[in-house]
All heavy atoms as TSV, in Angstrom:
chain	resi	resn	atom	element	x	y	z
A	1	MET	N	N	134.322	36.885	167.489
A	1	MET	CA	C	134.621	38.073	168.270
A	1	MET	C	C	135.918	37.894	169.051
A	1	MET	O	O	136.561	38.873	169.385
A	1	MET	CB	C	133.462	38.392	169.218
A	1	MET	CG	C	132.167	38.797	168.516
A	1	MET	SD	S	132.310	40.176	167.370
A	1	MET	CE	C	132.613	41.502	168.470
A	2	GLU	N	N	136.300	36.652	169.311
A	2	GLU	CA	C	137.529	36.426	170.069
A	2	GLU	C	C	138.771	36.832	169.272
A	2	GLU	O	O	139.827	37.023	169.860
A	2	GLU	CB	C	137.624	34.971	170.518
A	2	GLU	CG	C	137.844	33.987	169.380
A	2	GLU	CD	C	137.725	32.547	169.829
A	2	GLU	OE1	O	136.666	32.184	170.367
A	2	GLU	OE2	O	138.690	31.809	169.641
A	3	HIS	N	N	138.637	36.986	167.969
A	3	HIS	CA	C	139.780	37.396	167.135
A	3	HIS	C	C	139.736	38.885	166.791
A	3	HIS	O	O	140.516	39.341	165.961
A	3	HIS	CB	C	139.814	36.568	165.854
A	3	HIS	CG	C	139.996	35.107	166.125
A	3	HIS	ND1	N	141.171	34.580	166.599
A	3	HIS	CD2	C	139.137	34.072	166.011
A	3	HIS	CE1	C	141.038	33.281	166.758
A	3	HIS	NE2	N	139.802	32.951	166.416
A	4	ARG	N	N	138.870	39.624	167.428
A	4	ARG	CA	C	138.732	41.062	167.196
A	4	ARG	C	C	140.036	41.779	167.523
A	4	ARG	O	O	140.674	41.486	168.539
A	4	ARG	CB	C	137.618	41.601	168.077
A	4	ARG	CG	C	137.342	43.038	167.895
A	4	ARG	CD	C	136.240	43.462	168.835
A	4	ARG	NE	N	135.831	44.809	168.494
A	4	ARG	CZ	C	134.756	45.380	168.939
A	4	ARG	NH1	N	133.960	44.725	169.758
A	4	ARG	NH2	N	134.468	46.604	168.590
A	5	ARG	N	N	140.428	42.705	166.647
A	5	ARG	CA	C	141.661	43.475	166.856
A	5	ARG	C	C	141.402	44.932	166.524
A	5	ARG	O	O	140.692	45.236	165.575
A	5	ARG	CB	C	142.770	42.936	165.961
A	5	ARG	CG	C	143.192	41.521	166.320
A	5	ARG	CD	C	144.279	41.047	165.405
A	5	ARG	NE	N	145.357	42.033	165.337
A	5	ARG	CZ	C	146.615	41.778	165.651
A	5	ARG	NH1	N	146.954	40.580	166.068
A	5	ARG	NH2	N	147.531	42.708	165.551
A	6	ASP	N	N	142.011	45.815	167.284
A	6	ASP	CA	C	141.849	47.240	167.039
A	6	ASP	C	C	142.772	47.755	165.945
A	6	ASP	O	O	142.553	48.833	165.408
A	6	ASP	CB	C	142.099	48.031	168.328
A	6	ASP	CG	C	141.014	47.780	169.369
A	6	ASP	OD1	O	139.864	47.490	168.977
A	6	ASP	OD2	O	141.327	47.873	170.565
A	7	ASP	N	N	143.811	47.008	165.596
A	7	ASP	CA	C	144.811	47.498	164.643
A	7	ASP	C	C	144.586	47.010	163.209
A	7	ASP	O	O	145.501	47.040	162.400
A	7	ASP	CB	C	146.215	47.119	165.112
A	7	ASP	CG	C	146.422	45.610	165.193
A	7	ASP	OD1	O	145.434	44.872	165.233
A	7	ASP	OD2	O	147.591	45.190	165.225
A	8	VAL	N	N	143.372	46.605	162.870
A	8	VAL	CA	C	143.078	46.178	161.504
A	8	VAL	C	C	142.171	47.197	160.819
A	8	VAL	O	O	141.451	47.946	161.479
A	8	VAL	CB	C	142.417	44.780	161.460
A	8	VAL	CG1	C	143.332	43.736	162.083
A	8	VAL	CG2	C	141.066	44.772	162.139
A	9	ASP	N	N	142.221	47.225	159.486
A	9	ASP	CA	C	141.360	48.122	158.719
A	9	ASP	C	C	140.041	47.454	158.342
A	9	ASP	O	O	139.035	48.123	158.120
A	9	ASP	CB	C	142.069	48.578	157.441
A	9	ASP	CG	C	143.295	49.424	157.742
A	9	ASP	OD1	O	143.254	50.215	158.693
A	9	ASP	OD2	O	144.296	49.285	157.020
A	10	ALA	N	N	140.058	46.138	158.222
A	10	ALA	CA	C	138.872	45.375	157.835
A	10	ALA	C	C	139.098	43.916	158.201
A	10	ALA	O	O	140.205	43.514	158.545
A	10	ALA	CB	C	138.623	45.513	156.336
A	11	TYR	N	N	138.018	43.150	158.080
A	11	TYR	CA	C	138.100	41.702	158.314
A	11	TYR	C	C	137.749	40.993	157.019
A	11	TYR	O	O	136.792	41.368	156.333
A	11	TYR	CB	C	137.120	41.278	159.412
A	11	TYR	CG	C	137.505	41.791	160.767
A	11	TYR	CD1	C	137.035	43.008	161.225
A	11	TYR	CD2	C	138.354	41.069	161.582
A	11	TYR	CE1	C	137.394	43.498	162.476
A	11	TYR	CE2	C	138.724	41.549	162.833
A	11	TYR	CZ	C	138.240	42.759	163.261
A	11	TYR	OH	O	138.593	43.237	164.496
A	12	PHE	N	N	138.517	39.949	156.675
A	12	PHE	CA	C	138.268	39.163	155.472
A	12	PHE	C	C	137.883	37.748	155.875
A	12	PHE	O	O	138.546	37.120	156.694
A	12	PHE	CB	C	139.511	39.115	154.575
A	12	PHE	CG	C	139.328	38.222	153.384
A	12	PHE	CD1	C	138.561	38.640	152.309
A	12	PHE	CD2	C	139.897	36.962	153.342
A	12	PHE	CE1	C	138.359	37.813	151.212
A	12	PHE	CE2	C	139.716	36.129	152.255
A	12	PHE	CZ	C	138.948	36.557	151.187
A	13	PHE	N	N	136.796	37.279	155.286
A	13	PHE	CA	C	136.344	35.912	155.507
A	13	PHE	C	C	136.345	35.186	154.176
A	13	PHE	O	O	135.667	35.611	153.239
A	13	PHE	CB	C	134.924	35.891	156.081
A	13	PHE	CG	C	134.831	36.387	157.481
A	13	PHE	CD1	C	134.722	37.743	157.755
A	13	PHE	CD2	C	134.859	35.500	158.544
A	13	PHE	CE1	C	134.637	38.212	159.050
A	13	PHE	CE2	C	134.778	35.967	159.851
A	13	PHE	CZ	C	134.667	37.317	160.100
A	14	SER	N	N	137.104	34.123	154.090
A	14	SER	CA	C	137.064	33.274	152.910
A	14	SER	C	C	135.896	32.326	153.119
A	14	SER	O	O	135.945	31.431	153.964
A	14	SER	CB	C	138.381	32.510	152.768
A	14	SER	OG	O	138.339	31.727	151.603
A	15	CYS	N	N	134.834	32.545	152.352
A	15	CYS	CA	C	133.564	31.896	152.708
A	15	CYS	C	C	132.995	31.041	151.588
A	15	CYS	O	O	131.799	31.034	151.369
A	15	CYS	CB	C	132.555	32.958	153.102
A	15	CYS	SG	S	132.162	34.059	151.730
A	16	ALA	N	N	133.809	30.341	150.886
A	16	ALA	CA	C	133.312	29.559	149.762
A	16	ALA	C	C	132.304	28.490	150.174
A	16	ALA	O	O	131.485	28.080	149.372
A	16	ALA	CB	C	134.481	28.922	149.029
A	17	THR	N	N	132.325	28.057	151.418
A	17	THR	CA	C	131.415	26.981	151.817
A	17	THR	C	C	130.483	27.355	152.969
A	17	THR	O	O	129.846	26.482	153.542
A	17	THR	CB	C	132.204	25.725	152.223
A	17	THR	OG1	O	133.042	26.039	153.326
A	17	THR	CG2	C	133.027	25.194	151.077
A	18	ILE	N	N	130.407	28.658	153.308
A	18	ILE	CA	C	129.471	29.075	154.350
A	18	ILE	C	C	128.625	30.241	153.850
A	18	ILE	O	O	129.054	30.989	152.970
A	18	ILE	CB	C	130.185	29.487	155.665
A	18	ILE	CG1	C	131.091	30.693	155.439
A	18	ILE	CG2	C	130.950	28.328	156.250
A	18	ILE	CD1	C	131.631	31.304	156.697
A	19	ARG	N	N	127.430	30.405	154.396
A	19	ARG	CA	C	126.571	31.534	154.041
A	19	ARG	C	C	126.891	32.695	154.974
A	19	ARG	O	O	126.347	32.795	156.060
A	19	ARG	CB	C	125.103	31.153	154.177
A	19	ARG	CG	C	124.617	30.245	153.069
A	19	ARG	CD	C	123.109	30.104	153.079
A	19	ARG	NE	N	122.512	31.409	152.740
A	19	ARG	CZ	C	121.383	31.853	153.276
A	19	ARG	NH1	N	120.734	31.136	154.154
A	19	ARG	NH2	N	120.901	33.013	152.915
A	20	ALA	N	N	127.778	33.555	154.553
A	20	ALA	CA	C	128.196	34.679	155.390
A	20	ALA	C	C	127.374	35.938	155.140
A	20	ALA	O	O	127.305	36.808	156.002
A	20	ALA	CB	C	129.673	34.979	155.161
A	21	ALA	N	N	126.743	36.048	153.979
A	21	ALA	CA	C	126.029	37.279	153.619
A	21	ALA	C	C	125.043	37.741	154.687
A	21	ALA	O	O	125.008	38.936	155.005
A	21	ALA	CB	C	125.345	37.115	152.265
A	22	PRO	N	N	124.238	36.856	155.277
A	22	PRO	CA	C	123.287	37.327	156.287
A	22	PRO	C	C	123.960	37.882	157.549
A	22	PRO	O	O	123.312	38.573	158.333
A	22	PRO	CB	C	122.474	36.072	156.635
A	22	PRO	CG	C	122.657	35.142	155.491
A	22	PRO	CD	C	124.021	35.439	154.953
A	23	MET	N	N	125.229	37.590	157.743
A	23	MET	CA	C	125.927	38.019	158.963
A	23	MET	C	C	126.781	39.270	158.772
A	23	MET	O	O	127.271	39.829	159.742
A	23	MET	CB	C	126.842	36.897	159.456
A	23	MET	CG	C	126.132	35.607	159.768
A	23	MET	SD	S	127.240	34.318	160.342
A	23	MET	CE	C	128.290	34.067	158.922
A	24	ILE	N	N	127.001	39.714	157.523
A	24	ILE	CA	C	127.959	40.788	157.253
A	24	ILE	C	C	127.628	42.058	158.019
A	24	ILE	O	O	128.483	42.615	158.710
A	24	ILE	CB	C	128.077	41.060	155.748
A	24	ILE	CG1	C	128.724	39.861	155.059
A	24	ILE	CG2	C	128.905	42.325	155.490
A	24	ILE	CD1	C	128.707	39.940	153.543
A	25	GLU	N	N	126.402	42.547	157.910
A	25	GLU	CA	C	126.057	43.810	158.578
A	25	GLU	C	C	126.159	43.707	160.097
A	25	GLU	O	O	126.613	44.643	160.748
A	25	GLU	CB	C	124.680	44.284	158.150
A	25	GLU	CG	C	124.680	44.806	156.731
A	25	GLU	CD	C	123.391	45.492	156.364
A	25	GLU	OE1	O	122.313	45.046	156.825
A	25	GLU	OE2	O	123.462	46.478	155.608
A	26	THR	N	N	125.751	42.584	160.656
A	26	THR	CA	C	125.860	42.390	162.104
A	26	THR	C	C	127.315	42.372	162.535
A	26	THR	O	O	127.689	43.008	163.531
A	26	THR	CB	C	125.164	41.074	162.528
A	26	THR	OG1	O	123.793	41.150	162.154
A	26	THR	CG2	C	125.279	40.846	164.019
A	27	LEU	N	N	128.156	41.663	161.794
A	27	LEU	CA	C	129.587	41.622	162.120
A	27	LEU	C	C	130.210	43.002	162.013
A	27	LEU	O	O	130.998	43.402	162.870
A	27	LEU	CB	C	130.314	40.637	161.199
A	27	LEU	CG	C	130.076	39.169	161.487
A	27	LEU	CD1	C	130.593	38.310	160.343
A	27	LEU	CD2	C	130.740	38.774	162.803
A	28	GLU	N	N	129.872	43.750	160.959
A	28	GLU	CA	C	130.418	45.101	160.817
A	28	GLU	C	C	130.012	45.982	161.995
A	28	GLU	O	O	130.826	46.737	162.520
A	28	GLU	CB	C	129.960	45.729	159.501
A	28	GLU	CG	C	130.658	45.139	158.304
A	28	GLU	CD	C	130.276	45.780	156.991
A	28	GLU	OE1	O	129.183	46.382	156.882
A	28	GLU	OE2	O	131.080	45.687	156.062
A	29	ARG	N	N	128.771	45.866	162.412
A	29	ARG	CA	C	128.308	46.647	163.566
A	29	ARG	C	C	129.058	46.245	164.825
A	29	ARG	O	O	129.564	47.091	165.556
A	29	ARG	CB	C	126.804	46.444	163.760
A	29	ARG	CG	C	126.249	47.291	164.907
A	29	ARG	CD	C	124.877	46.854	165.347
A	29	ARG	NE	N	124.977	45.531	165.967
A	29	ARG	CZ	C	124.160	44.526	165.701
A	29	ARG	NH1	N	123.180	44.664	164.827
A	29	ARG	NH2	N	124.305	43.366	166.314
A	30	ASP	N	N	129.174	44.959	165.079
A	30	ASP	CA	C	129.797	44.479	166.308
A	30	ASP	C	C	131.311	44.667	166.314
A	30	ASP	O	O	131.902	44.939	167.354
A	30	ASP	CB	C	129.469	43.004	166.531
A	30	ASP	CG	C	127.995	42.771	166.824
A	30	ASP	OD1	O	127.256	43.761	167.048
A	30	ASP	OD2	O	127.580	41.600	166.809
A	31	LEU	N	N	131.942	44.528	165.150
A	31	LEU	CA	C	133.402	44.667	165.062
A	31	LEU	C	C	133.839	46.117	164.860
A	31	LEU	O	O	134.979	46.472	165.120
A	31	LEU	CB	C	133.949	43.804	163.924
A	31	LEU	CG	C	133.815	42.297	164.116
A	31	LEU	CD1	C	134.104	41.569	162.809
A	31	LEU	CD2	C	134.751	41.827	165.218
A	32	GLY	N	N	132.939	46.941	164.347
A	32	GLY	CA	C	133.281	48.337	164.102
A	32	GLY	C	C	134.208	48.527	162.911
A	32	GLY	O	O	134.856	49.572	162.795
A	33	LYS	N	N	134.266	47.550	162.024
A	33	LYS	CA	C	135.137	47.597	160.842
A	33	LYS	C	C	134.406	46.944	159.672
A	33	LYS	O	O	133.512	46.116	159.866
A	33	LYS	CB	C	136.434	46.807	161.070
A	33	LYS	CG	C	137.241	47.212	162.270
A	33	LYS	CD	C	138.060	48.433	161.983
A	33	LYS	CE	C	138.886	48.766	163.240
A	33	LYS	NZ	N	139.965	49.623	162.994
A	34	PRO	N	N	134.797	47.278	158.430
A	34	PRO	CA	C	134.207	46.590	157.281
A	34	PRO	C	C	134.537	45.099	157.310
A	34	PRO	O	O	135.602	44.693	157.770
A	34	PRO	CB	C	134.885	47.260	156.083
A	34	PRO	CG	C	135.381	48.577	156.583
A	34	PRO	CD	C	135.715	48.342	158.032
A	35	VAL	N	N	133.597	44.314	156.828
A	35	VAL	CA	C	133.780	42.873	156.696
A	35	VAL	C	C	133.662	42.548	155.206
A	35	VAL	O	O	132.670	42.905	154.562
A	35	VAL	CB	C	132.720	42.091	157.500
A	35	VAL	CG1	C	132.763	40.603	157.169
A	35	VAL	CG2	C	132.927	42.316	158.994
A	36	ILE	N	N	134.672	41.904	154.668
A	36	ILE	CA	C	134.696	41.530	153.258
A	36	ILE	C	C	134.767	40.014	153.180
A	36	ILE	O	O	135.592	39.393	153.847
A	36	ILE	CB	C	135.921	42.131	152.522
A	36	ILE	CG1	C	136.045	43.633	152.784
A	36	ILE	CG2	C	135.879	41.802	151.047
A	36	ILE	CD1	C	134.927	44.463	152.256
A	37	THR	N	N	133.908	39.427	152.357
A	37	THR	CA	C	133.969	37.984	152.147
A	37	THR	C	C	134.398	37.719	150.710
A	37	THR	O	O	134.233	38.578	149.830
A	37	THR	CB	C	132.607	37.310	152.396
A	37	THR	OG1	O	131.708	37.657	151.347
A	37	THR	CG2	C	132.043	37.694	153.755
A	38	SER	N	N	134.928	36.541	150.457
A	38	SER	CA	C	135.395	36.226	149.111
A	38	SER	C	C	134.235	36.229	148.110
A	38	SER	O	O	134.362	36.787	147.014
A	38	SER	CB	C	136.128	34.883	149.094
A	38	SER	OG	O	135.321	33.860	149.634
A	39	ASN	N	N	133.105	35.652	148.467
A	39	ASN	CA	C	131.966	35.641	147.548
A	39	ASN	C	C	131.395	37.039	147.342
A	39	ASN	O	O	131.031	37.412	146.224
A	39	ASN	CB	C	130.872	34.703	148.059
A	39	ASN	CG	C	131.292	33.260	148.002
A	39	ASN	OD1	O	132.217	32.880	147.288
A	39	ASN	ND2	N	130.608	32.429	148.760
A	40	GLN	N	N	131.335	37.813	148.396
A	40	GLN	CA	C	130.828	39.178	148.322
A	40	GLN	C	C	131.718	40.026	147.409
A	40	GLN	O	O	131.225	40.770	146.562
A	40	GLN	CB	C	130.781	39.754	149.741
A	40	GLN	CG	C	130.454	41.216	149.823
A	40	GLN	CD	C	130.973	41.818	151.114
A	40	GLN	OE1	O	132.019	41.429	151.609
A	40	GLN	NE2	N	130.236	42.771	151.659
A	41	SER	N	N	133.026	39.916	147.564
A	41	SER	CA	C	133.927	40.729	146.743
A	41	SER	C	C	133.881	40.299	145.280
A	41	SER	O	O	133.954	41.138	144.383
A	41	SER	CB	C	135.358	40.675	147.281
A	41	SER	OG	O	135.866	39.362	147.232
A	42	MET	N	N	133.707	39.003	145.001
A	42	MET	CA	C	133.582	38.531	143.631
A	42	MET	C	C	132.315	39.093	142.990
A	42	MET	O	O	132.332	39.562	141.848
A	42	MET	CB	C	133.563	36.997	143.622
A	42	MET	CG	C	133.479	36.368	142.246
A	42	MET	SD	S	131.802	36.079	141.600
A	42	MET	CE	C	130.974	35.279	142.930
A	43	MET	N	N	131.215	39.094	143.721
A	43	MET	CA	C	129.969	39.624	143.175
A	43	MET	C	C	130.061	41.138	142.972
A	43	MET	O	O	129.599	41.663	141.957
A	43	MET	CB	C	128.795	39.288	144.109
A	43	MET	CG	C	127.455	39.749	143.568
A	43	MET	SD	S	127.056	39.161	141.913
A	43	MET	CE	C	126.863	37.426	142.206
A	44	TRP	N	N	130.673	41.851	143.906
A	44	TRP	CA	C	130.855	43.300	143.762
A	44	TRP	C	C	131.655	43.593	142.501
A	44	TRP	O	O	131.287	44.452	141.703
A	44	TRP	CB	C	131.564	43.860	145.003
A	44	TRP	CG	C	131.782	45.334	144.958
A	44	TRP	CD1	C	130.918	46.305	145.382
A	44	TRP	CD2	C	132.941	46.013	144.464
A	44	TRP	NE1	N	131.468	47.546	145.178
A	44	TRP	CE2	C	132.710	47.397	144.612
A	44	TRP	CE3	C	134.143	45.589	143.911
A	44	TRP	CZ2	C	133.642	48.353	144.229
A	44	TRP	CZ3	C	135.072	46.544	143.518
A	44	TRP	CH2	C	134.820	47.910	143.683
A	45	HIS	N	N	132.736	42.858	142.301
A	45	HIS	CA	C	133.578	43.060	141.115
A	45	HIS	C	C	132.805	42.735	139.831
A	45	HIS	O	O	132.893	43.481	138.844
A	45	HIS	CB	C	134.844	42.211	141.198
A	45	HIS	CG	C	135.699	42.340	139.992
A	45	HIS	ND1	N	136.434	43.475	139.722
A	45	HIS	CD2	C	135.916	41.487	138.964
A	45	HIS	CE1	C	137.069	43.321	138.584
A	45	HIS	NE2	N	136.768	42.111	138.100
A	46	ALA	N	N	132.046	41.650	139.826
A	46	ALA	CA	C	131.279	41.272	138.636
A	46	ALA	C	C	130.250	42.353	138.293
A	46	ALA	O	O	130.080	42.704	137.117
A	46	ALA	CB	C	130.587	39.934	138.855
A	47	LEU	N	N	129.573	42.886	139.302
A	47	LEU	CA	C	128.611	43.956	139.050
A	47	LEU	C	C	129.291	45.192	138.480
A	47	LEU	O	O	128.814	45.793	137.514
A	47	LEU	CB	C	127.867	44.310	140.341
A	47	LEU	CG	C	126.883	43.256	140.847
A	47	LEU	CD1	C	126.412	43.611	142.254
A	47	LEU	CD2	C	125.714	43.102	139.897
A	48	ARG	N	N	130.417	45.581	139.086
A	48	ARG	CA	C	131.133	46.767	138.604
A	48	ARG	C	C	131.678	46.549	137.198
A	48	ARG	O	O	131.619	47.434	136.361
A	48	ARG	CB	C	132.271	47.158	139.557
A	48	ARG	CG	C	131.829	47.586	140.966
A	48	ARG	CD	C	130.718	48.625	140.895
A	48	ARG	NE	N	130.316	49.118	142.184
A	48	ARG	CZ	C	129.304	48.638	142.893
A	48	ARG	NH1	N	128.611	47.623	142.475
A	48	ARG	NH2	N	128.964	49.183	144.039
A	49	ALA	N	N	132.184	45.369	136.915
A	49	ALA	CA	C	132.696	45.058	135.574
A	49	ALA	C	C	131.568	45.101	134.544
A	49	ALA	O	O	131.804	45.439	133.378
A	49	ALA	CB	C	133.364	43.686	135.571
A	50	GLY	N	N	130.351	44.785	134.977
A	50	GLY	CA	C	129.192	44.841	134.098
A	50	GLY	C	C	128.549	46.213	134.036
A	50	GLY	O	O	127.499	46.379	133.428
A	51	GLY	N	N	129.175	47.206	134.674
A	51	GLY	CA	C	128.669	48.574	134.630
A	51	GLY	C	C	127.574	48.875	135.635
A	51	GLY	O	O	126.973	49.938	135.593
A	52	ILE	N	N	127.302	47.954	136.534
A	52	ILE	CA	C	126.260	48.158	137.539
A	52	ILE	C	C	126.889	48.786	138.772
A	52	ILE	O	O	127.787	48.218	139.378
A	52	ILE	CB	C	125.566	46.830	137.892
A	52	ILE	CG1	C	124.918	46.258	136.628
A	52	ILE	CG2	C	124.557	47.021	139.020
A	52	ILE	CD1	C	124.437	44.850	136.765
A	53	ARG	N	N	126.446	49.993	139.106
A	53	ARG	CA	C	127.061	50.741	140.190
A	53	ARG	C	C	126.110	51.029	141.354
A	53	ARG	O	O	126.472	51.698	142.302
A	53	ARG	CB	C	127.593	52.075	139.666
A	53	ARG	CG	C	128.577	51.930	138.519
A	53	ARG	CD	C	129.972	52.198	139.014
A	53	ARG	NE	N	130.970	52.215	137.965
A	53	ARG	CZ	C	131.646	51.152	137.560
A	53	ARG	NH1	N	131.399	49.984	138.068
A	53	ARG	NH2	N	132.572	51.248	136.629
A	54	GLU	N	N	124.883	50.540	141.267
A	54	GLU	CA	C	123.907	50.814	142.313
A	54	GLU	C	C	124.347	50.213	143.645
A	54	GLU	O	O	124.977	49.170	143.686
A	54	GLU	CB	C	122.527	50.250	141.940
A	54	GLU	CG	C	121.821	51.033	140.859
A	54	GLU	CD	C	122.279	50.639	139.469
A	54	GLU	OE1	O	122.958	49.594	139.325
A	54	GLU	OE2	O	121.966	51.376	138.521
A	55	ARG	N	N	123.985	50.884	144.698
A	55	ARG	CA	C	124.252	50.359	146.043
A	55	ARG	C	C	123.272	49.236	146.338
A	55	ARG	O	O	122.125	49.283	145.914
A	55	ARG	CB	C	124.127	51.471	147.066
A	55	ARG	CG	C	125.180	52.529	146.859
A	55	ARG	CD	C	124.987	53.691	147.770
A	55	ARG	NE	N	126.052	54.656	147.496
A	55	ARG	CZ	C	126.386	55.610	148.312
A	55	ARG	NH1	N	125.760	55.757	149.450
A	55	ARG	NH2	N	127.353	56.427	147.995
A	56	VAL	N	N	123.735	48.243	147.065
A	56	VAL	CA	C	122.890	47.086	147.396
A	56	VAL	C	C	122.815	46.983	148.917
A	56	VAL	O	O	123.773	46.562	149.563
A	56	VAL	CB	C	123.470	45.776	146.809
A	56	VAL	CG1	C	122.568	44.605	147.134
A	56	VAL	CG2	C	123.677	45.908	145.297
A	57	PRO	N	N	121.697	47.409	149.502
A	57	PRO	CA	C	121.596	47.348	150.964
A	57	PRO	C	C	121.563	45.911	151.466
A	57	PRO	O	O	121.081	45.011	150.775
A	57	PRO	CB	C	120.284	48.071	151.250
A	57	PRO	CG	C	119.526	48.071	149.977
A	57	PRO	CD	C	120.520	47.955	148.859
A	58	GLY	N	N	122.116	45.719	152.658
A	58	GLY	CA	C	122.063	44.417	153.290
A	58	GLY	C	C	123.281	43.549	153.097
A	58	GLY	O	O	123.346	42.453	153.623
A	59	PHE	N	N	124.266	44.041	152.325
A	59	PHE	CA	C	125.463	43.231	152.067
A	59	PHE	C	C	126.729	43.911	152.539
A	59	PHE	O	O	127.822	43.630	152.032
A	59	PHE	CB	C	125.549	42.879	150.576
A	59	PHE	CG	C	124.515	41.871	150.169
A	59	PHE	CD1	C	123.303	42.275	149.670
A	59	PHE	CD2	C	124.753	40.511	150.331
A	59	PHE	CE1	C	122.327	41.367	149.310
A	59	PHE	CE2	C	123.793	39.579	149.977
A	59	PHE	CZ	C	122.576	40.008	149.472
A	60	GLY	N	N	126.622	44.817	153.475
A	60	GLY	CA	C	127.793	45.433	154.079
A	60	GLY	C	C	128.282	46.681	153.397
A	60	GLY	O	O	127.743	47.119	152.376
A	61	LYS	N	N	129.313	47.257	153.990
A	61	LYS	CA	C	129.853	48.533	153.514
A	61	LYS	C	C	130.371	48.477	152.094
A	61	LYS	O	O	130.300	49.442	151.362
A	61	LYS	CB	C	130.963	49.001	154.454
A	61	LYS	CG	C	130.462	49.363	155.834
A	61	LYS	CD	C	131.584	49.920	156.692
A	61	LYS	CE	C	131.166	50.144	158.104
A	61	LYS	NZ	N	129.942	50.865	158.340
A	62	LEU	N	N	130.923	47.332	151.671
A	62	LEU	CA	C	131.442	47.213	150.315
A	62	LEU	C	C	130.378	47.557	149.287
A	62	LEU	O	O	130.644	48.259	148.318
A	62	LEU	CB	C	131.967	45.794	150.070
A	62	LEU	CG	C	132.530	45.513	148.674
A	62	LEU	CD1	C	133.768	46.385	148.419
A	62	LEU	CD2	C	132.893	44.050	148.521
A	63	PHE	N	N	129.155	47.136	149.513
A	63	PHE	CA	C	128.086	47.384	148.548
A	63	PHE	C	C	127.449	48.760	148.703
A	63	PHE	O	O	126.485	49.055	148.008
A	63	PHE	CB	C	127.023	46.291	148.644
A	63	PHE	CG	C	127.394	45.062	147.853
A	63	PHE	CD1	C	128.178	44.079	148.419
A	63	PHE	CD2	C	126.986	44.914	146.552
A	63	PHE	CE1	C	128.541	42.951	147.706
A	63	PHE	CE2	C	127.337	43.797	145.813
A	63	PHE	CZ	C	128.106	42.813	146.394
A	64	THR	N	N	127.985	49.590	149.591
A	64	THR	CA	C	127.512	50.976	149.671
A	64	THR	C	C	128.504	51.918	149.007
A	64	THR	O	O	128.267	53.116	148.947
A	64	THR	CB	C	127.288	51.412	151.132
A	64	THR	OG1	O	128.528	51.397	151.842
A	64	THR	CG2	C	126.286	50.497	151.828
A	65	LEU	N	N	129.612	51.374	148.494
A	65	LEU	CA	C	130.609	52.190	147.809
A	65	LEU	C	C	130.243	52.357	146.350
A	65	LEU	O	O	129.685	51.457	145.738
A	65	LEU	CB	C	131.996	51.531	147.906
A	65	LEU	CG	C	132.522	51.251	149.313
A	65	LEU	CD1	C	133.823	50.465	149.227
A	65	LEU	CD2	C	132.740	52.555	150.050
A	66	ASP	N	N	130.574	53.523	145.791
A	66	ASP	CA	C	130.326	53.760	144.365
A	66	ASP	C	C	131.392	53.122	143.525
A	66	ASP	O	O	132.494	52.936	143.878
A	66	ASP	CB	C	130.291	55.255	144.088
A	66	ASP	CG	C	129.054	55.895	144.729
A	66	ASP	OD1	O	128.031	55.215	144.804
A	66	ASP	OD2	O	129.143	57.057	145.126
């Protein structure tokens, strides 16, 4: 939270070695901006590339996009 900024569109976390997924929704709520992690974005892309477009609750705003 100490790095919170009003002039950003989203926050990116490179999370190859931490479990960030359980924190995404809480961070988005507290920061007021989308939170994107490297693992989350890779999984979103893999699902979309495989034709899977369903929303996945619990993994942040990225997974609520069509």
